[in-house]
C-alpha positions as CSV (number, residue, x, y, z in Angstrom):
1,M,24.6,88.2,104.4
2,I,24.2,91.4,106.4
3,A,26.2,94.6,106.2
4,H,26.4,96.7,109.4
5,S,26.3,100.5,109.8
6,A,26.2,103.0,112.7
7,N,22.4,102.5,112.5
8,G,22.4,98.8,112.9
9,P,22.3,96.0,110.3
10,Q,21.3,96.8,106.8
11,P,20.4,94.3,104.1
12,R,22.9,94.0,101.3
13,S,22.1,94.6,97.7
14,A,21.7,91.8,95.1
15,P,25.1,90.1,94.3
16,E,27.3,91.3,91.5
17,L,30.1,89.3,90.1
18,L,33.4,90.9,89.2
19,L,35.8,88.7,87.2
20,L,39.5,89.9,86.8
21,H,41.7,88.3,84.3
22,A,45.3,86.8,84.3
23,L,48.3,87.8,82.5
24,P,48.7,87.8,79.5
25,L,45.0,87.2,78.9
26,D,42.0,89.4,78.6
27,S,38.4,89.5,79.7
28,S,37.5,86.8,77.2
29,M,39.1,84.2,79.4
30,W,35.9,84.3,81.5
31,A,33.6,83.4,78.5
32,E,32.5,80.2,80.3
33,Q,31.7,82.1,83.5
34,M,29.7,85.0,82.1
35,H,26.4,83.2,82.5
36,L,26.6,82.4,86.2
37,L,25.0,85.7,87.3
38,P,23.2,87.1,84.3
39,G,22.9,90.8,84.1
40,A,25.2,91.5,87.1
41,T,28.5,90.1,85.8
42,H,31.4,92.5,85.0
43,A,34.7,91.3,83.3
44,P,36.8,94.3,82.3
45,T,40.1,94.1,80.3
46,L,42.5,95.9,82.6
47,Y,45.6,96.8,80.6
48,S,44.4,100.3,79.8
49,S,43.3,101.1,83.4
50,G,46.6,102.5,84.6
51,E,50.2,101.6,85.7
52,T,49.4,100.3,89.2
53,I,47.3,97.5,90.8
54,D,45.5,100.3,92.7
55,A,44.5,102.0,89.4
56,W,43.3,98.7,88.1
57,A,41.3,97.9,91.1
58,R,39.6,101.3,91.2
59,A,38.8,101.1,87.4
60,A,37.3,97.6,87.9
61,L,35.3,98.7,90.8
62,K,33.8,101.8,89.2
63,P,30.9,100.4,87.2
64,L,29.6,98.4,90.1
65,K,26.9,100.0,92.3
66,G,26.1,97.6,95.1
67,D,27.6,96.4,98.3
68,N,27.4,92.6,97.7
69,I,30.3,92.2,95.2
70,I,31.9,88.8,94.7
71,V,35.4,89.5,93.3
72,V,37.0,86.6,91.4
73,G,40.6,86.9,90.1
74,C,43.1,84.7,88.5
75,S,46.9,85.4,88.9
76,V,47.4,89.1,88.7
77,G,43.6,89.3,88.6
78,G,43.6,87.7,92.1
79,S,46.1,90.4,93.3
80,C,43.7,93.0,91.8
81,A,40.8,91.3,93.7
82,L,42.7,91.7,96.9
83,E,43.2,95.3,96.0
84,V,39.5,95.8,95.5
85,A,38.8,94.4,98.9
86,T,41.3,96.7,100.4
87,I,39.9,99.8,98.7
88,A,36.2,99.0,99.4
89,P,36.0,96.4,102.2
90,Q,32.4,97.2,103.0
91,R,31.3,96.5,99.5
92,V,33.0,93.1,98.8
93,S,31.2,90.2,100.3
94,A,33.3,87.3,99.0
95,L,36.6,86.7,97.3
96,V,37.7,83.9,95.0
97,L,41.4,83.8,94.4
98,I,42.7,81.5,91.6
99,G,46.4,80.9,91.2
100,T,47.2,84.0,93.4
101,K,50.0,84.7,95.8
102,A,48.9,87.5,98.2
103,R,52.5,88.1,99.5
104,H,54.8,89.8,97.0
105,H,58.6,89.6,97.0
106,P,59.9,92.1,94.4
107,E,62.1,90.6,91.7
108,P,63.5,93.6,89.8
109,T,65.9,91.5,87.7
110,F,63.1,89.1,86.6
111,H,60.9,92.1,85.9
112,A,63.6,93.8,83.8
113,S,64.3,90.7,81.8
114,A,60.6,90.1,81.0
115,L,60.2,93.7,79.7
116,R,63.4,93.3,77.7
117,L,62.2,90.0,76.1
118,I,58.8,91.6,75.1
119,D,60.6,94.6,73.7
120,E,63.3,92.8,71.8
121,E,61.7,89.5,70.8
122,G,57.9,90.2,71.0
123,L,55.0,88.7,72.7
124,E,55.1,85.3,71.1
125,A,58.6,84.7,72.6
126,A,57.5,85.9,76.0
127,W,54.3,83.6,75.7
128,Y,56.5,80.6,75.2
129,S,59.0,81.7,77.9
130,Y,56.7,82.7,80.7
131,W,53.1,81.7,80.2
132,A,52.7,78.6,78.1
133,P,54.6,76.5,80.8
134,L,52.0,77.5,83.4
135,F,49.4,75.2,81.8
136,S,49.1,71.6,82.9
137,R,50.7,69.1,80.6
138,T,47.3,67.4,80.4
139,A,45.8,70.7,79.0
140,S,44.4,70.2,75.4
141,T,46.1,71.8,72.5
142,A,42.9,73.7,71.7
143,T,42.9,75.3,75.2
144,V,46.4,76.4,75.0
145,D,46.1,77.7,71.4
146,R,43.0,79.6,72.5
147,A,44.9,81.4,75.3
148,K,47.9,82.1,73.0
149,E,45.5,83.7,70.5
150,M,43.9,85.7,73.4
151,A,47.3,87.0,74.5
152,L,48.5,88.0,71.1
153,R,45.5,90.2,70.6
154,S,46.9,92.6,73.0
155,S,49.8,94.9,72.1
156,A,53.2,94.5,73.4
157,A,52.8,97.8,75.3
158,E,49.7,96.5,77.0
159,I,51.3,93.3,78.2
160,A,54.4,95.1,79.3
161,R,52.2,97.4,81.4
162,G,50.5,94.3,82.9
163,V,53.9,92.8,83.7
164,T,54.9,96.0,85.5
165,V,51.6,96.1,87.4
166,F,52.3,92.5,88.5
167,H,55.9,93.1,89.6
168,T,55.1,96.3,91.4
169,R,52.1,95.2,93.3
170,P,52.2,95.5,97.1
171,S,51.9,92.5,99.5
172,R,48.3,92.0,100.6
173,D,48.7,88.8,102.7
174,H,47.3,90.8,105.7
175,C,44.0,91.0,103.8
176,L,43.7,87.3,104.1
177,S,43.5,87.4,107.9
178,T,41.3,90.6,108.1
179,F,38.7,90.2,105.4
180,P,35.6,89.2,107.2
181,G,33.8,87.3,104.3
182,P,34.5,83.9,102.7
183,I,37.8,83.6,100.8
184,T,37.8,80.7,98.4
185,I,41.3,79.8,97.2
186,V,41.4,77.7,94.0
187,S,44.6,76.0,92.6
188,G,45.4,73.6,89.9
189,A,47.1,70.5,91.2
190,D,49.8,71.1,88.6
191,D,50.2,74.8,89.1
192,V,53.6,76.2,90.2
193,A,52.6,79.8,90.6
194,P,51.9,79.6,93.6
195,G,50.7,76.0,93.6
196,P,48.7,73.9,96.1
197,S,51.0,74.1,99.1
198,A,51.1,77.9,99.1
199,S,47.4,78.1,98.3
200,A,46.6,75.8,101.3
201,L,48.6,78.1,103.6
202,Q,46.7,81.1,102.3
203,A,43.4,79.4,102.9
204,A,44.4,78.6,106.4
205,A,45.4,82.2,107.1
206,A,41.9,83.5,106.2
207,I,39.1,84.0,108.7
208,D,36.7,82.0,106.6
209,G,39.0,80.3,104.1
210,R,38.1,77.4,101.8
211,L,40.5,75.5,99.5
212,H,39.8,73.7,96.2
213,V,42.7,71.9,94.4
214,L,41.7,70.8,90.9
215,P,43.4,67.7,89.5
216,A,45.0,67.7,86.0
217,C,45.0,71.5,85.9
218,G,47.5,74.2,85.8
219,H,47.5,78.0,86.5
220,Y,44.7,79.0,84.1
221,V,41.8,77.3,85.9
222,P,38.9,79.1,84.1
223,L,40.2,77.8,80.8
224,E,41.5,74.4,81.9
225,R,38.7,73.3,84.2
226,A,35.7,75.6,83.4
227,F,33.1,73.2,84.6
228,A,34.7,72.5,88.0
229,L,35.3,76.3,88.6
230,N,31.7,77.1,87.7
231,A,30.5,74.7,90.4
232,I,32.6,76.4,92.9
233,L,31.5,79.9,91.8
234,A,27.8,78.8,91.8
235,D,28.1,77.8,95.5
236,V,29.8,81.2,96.4
237,I,27.1,83.0,94.6
238,R,24.3,81.0,96.4
239,S,26.0,81.8,99.7
240,Q,25.7,85.5,99.0
241,E,22.2,85.7,97.6
242,V,19.8,88.1,99.4
243,A,16.9,86.3,101.1
C-alpha cells in the first residue's frame, strides 16, 4: 500500500498491529492474537490513559512509530480505533472494528445508573448486569469465567472511568465514509451491541468495507471465536505487507 505526500508516492513502513480492548476487560483479552505480527504488536490497557476517548487514542498511538498501522478494536476499543484514525489518518492503513457502533447517541441516565451500580454494589454486580449478558449463550463457561476474572482485576475506579469514556465519546460515523483504507467490520451473530444488522450498515457505509458475521458468537469475538478472528486479521495483515 502506498502513502502519498507533496513529493509523490512514498513507500509505507512495515505494518504494526494496535489492539484496543473492550469494556470491562484489559489488554490480556488479546492473548490469542499477540502472535499474529511478532515484534510489532501493541496491546495497551487503556483505563489509566485519561478521561476521554481522545486521550485514550493519543496514548495508544504514542508508542507506535510507523505509518502502516492496522488498528483493531472491540467495543469501546473500536471507538478508540476510530479516534486513532481521526487523529492520525495518514498513519493508519486499515481498521478492524469488532462489536463497534460508530454513531453515538448519549444516554446520560444509563451512564449515571451504571456509575451508581459500580459505586454502590461493586464490579461483580455490574459484570452480571451489563457485560456477562453480551456473551453468546453458546459461549463456554471457561470463556465467560476468564473474562470475568479479567474484569475483576481492574479497580472500580478504572472501570467507572472506562464507562465514562464510552458514554462521552463523540460520533465517528463520518469516519466510515471518509477513511480511504479497508475497514473490516466483525460481529458475532448473537451480538446485540450493535449486532449484525447495524454492522452490515456500517460496512456498507465504508469506502472499502468488508463484513464478517461469526456464528455462535456474541460481543467478545477475540475470546469467543479467536481462531476465526485470527484468520480475518491475518488476511488484513497480508493486505498491508510492504512488497
